N, C-alpha and C positions, 0 to 999 in steps of 0.2 A: 481191291483190298477186301478181304473176307470179313474183317471185323471193323469196318469203317464206322459203324455207329459207336463202338467202344472208343476208337481213336478220336472221334468228334467229341465224345463226352469228356475224355481226358483233356483235350485242348480247351474246352469250355471251363472245366473245373480246376485246371492247374495252370502253371506258367509254361507248360511244355508246348513247343512248336509241333505242327503236324508230323514232321519227320521223326522228331524225338518220341512223340507219343506212339507212333507206329512201331518204332524200334522197341519201346518198352513192352507193348502188347506182344510182339514177336518173341521177346525174351521170356516173358511170363508163360506164354503158350509152350515154348520149347522146354521150359523147366517142368511144367506139369505133364508133358508128353514123355518124359524120361521113364524108361522101364525100371522096374524094381531092381533088376540085375545091374543095370547101368548106374542107378542111384547108389546102390551098395558099394560098387567098385569105386565110383567117384568119391563118395564120402570117406571110404577107407583110405584112399590115397591122400585126400586132404587132411584127415586127422592124423595119419602117420607122419605127414609133413610137419605137423605141429608138435611132434614128439610124443604123442600118446601111444600107449601099448594096446595090443589087441583086446585084452579084457575090458578096458575102458572104451575102446573104439566100438566093439560090438554091442556093449550095453547102450552106448549113445545112439548107434544106428537103429537098434531095436526101438528105442524111445521115439526117434524121429519117424520111423516107419508107421508107428501107431497113429500119428497125427497128420500123416501125408494124405492129401486128397487123392481119391481114386476116380478114374474116369467112369462115367455111367455106362451101362450096357448099350449096345447098338439097338436103337428102337426102329421097329418097322413103321411103314407109313400108317398102318392101322393103329398102332400104339400111339403114334403122334397125334392122329386124329382124335383118339379117345381122350388124350390129355387136353386137347382144345375144346372138344364138344361134349365131353363127359360120357 
């Protein structure tokens, strides 16, 4: 389990069982790993299914993209060391 410390934290701080906590972590990681293209396509389909028209859909997607978390750049070992040791 890659994020075992996070799963353990969730088990300690919530009523989730270890399996449930692991599934929550997996779902959250998958959500944030979604590419911009995939996010836009998915949200468009969801909002279209709610009966919204493209003008409202694209306005809403633009607003959602502005607050979406972005993955950090890949850091080299040297960069990681500098973060730790200054």
